[in-house]
N, C-alpha and C positions, 0 to 999 in steps of 0.2 A: 474432486480433491485439489486439482490444480488451481483452481479458483483461489485457494489460500494464497499462494505466493505471488499470484497476479496482484493480489489486494494488497499486498504487502511490501513491495519496494519498486525498483526502478533502474536495475542494472542488466540482467542479462535476458534479453528479449527471447534470444534462441532457445531457452531452456524450456519457453512454454509451446512449442510447435505443436504440444498434444492437446492444448486446450480445444474445445469444441468451436465451432463457428457461431454457436448460440451463446456460449460465454463471451467470447470476443466482442459480439454484436452488443451485449449487454454492458461490458466494459465501457465500449465506445459511448454507449448512451448516458452512463454515468459520468464519464470523463466530460462530456459536452454539458451536462446538468451543473457537474461541479464546477466547471470553467465560469458558466454563465453566474453560479450563485455567489463565487468567490472573487470573481473578476482578475484572477490570474492571468498572466500573459503566456499564452500557449507557448511563446519561445522558450521560456523558463523552463516548462514541461520538457520541451524537447530536449533542452540542455541537460537536465536531469536524465531523461530517458537514454541520451546518447553518453552517459557517463561523464559528463562535464562536472566539474565542481562548482556549485552555485551556494550563494547564501539563501537558506530559507527564510524567506520574509512572511509576513502576516498572511498574505495571500496564499502562498505556497503552503504555508502550513494549515490554513483553513482548507485548502484543496486537499491535503493529505488526508484530513479528519474527515471531511466531506466522503471521499471515495471509501474509507474504511468504514463509514457508518452505511453507507450504500450497499456494500457488499455483506455487512450484517456483523464484522467482525470487532467494530468499536460501538459500544453502546451508548445510549443518548446521554450518559453522564461522562462519556469520557474513557470508560474503562474497557479493557479487552475482554472480550468473551472468549475464554480458553477453549471451550468446547466447539465453537464456530471455527476457530482458527484451526484446531487440529482436523474438525472435519474437512476443511476447505484444502489442507495441504497436500502437497504433490506426493502421489502413490509412490514415486522412486526416492524420495526423501526418507530415510529412516525416522522412525518417531521419535527416538532419542534426539536426534539433531533438531526435528520439529520443537520439541519441549524446549531444548536449550535456546533456541531463537526465540520462541513465546517469551519465555522465562526472562531473557536478558533484553528483549525489547520493549516489553510491557512494563518494565521498570522504569522507562523513560517518561516521567511525567512533568508537564509544563504547568503555567497558572491556570490555563483554560483548556478545552477541548482541542482548540487550535493548535496552540502551542504543543499540547501532548501529540497530536497528530503529525506534526513536523518532526519531533525528536523521534517519534517511532519509525517514521518513513528514513529519517537519516540513520537510525540504528541498522534497519534492514537494508539499506544501501551497503552499508559497512559489511553486512554478510554476504553481500553479492546475491540476496535471495530471489528476487524476481522483479517484475513490472508490474504496474496498473497504467502505465503510460502509453500503451502500445495504441 
């Protein structure tokens, strides 16, 4: 269940010491694929990962959407799959908090899937939920 948080944000790396090595490797594969697909500069991802404020451009927005889709939280139409998000939530996060985060962040909708991905990522960063950028 810790995969949810990993798929959702970019702030608290230490919160995910409990993810499995297999999950960590899968996320690295997704990250590599999404960087190649979107052309985002890895330095921008590192800045976000390190908590530095960055302006989400089209590439970072698309990278965010790509990661959410690969994890299964974002559907092809850009909507969030609540059930998948809940299923991948960290076990130590109370379900009412999970639901609050999902409801708040899934309401962040852009003009396309990429912009929606960026808005959701920004929302999750504000909640300091986790990281996909490890």
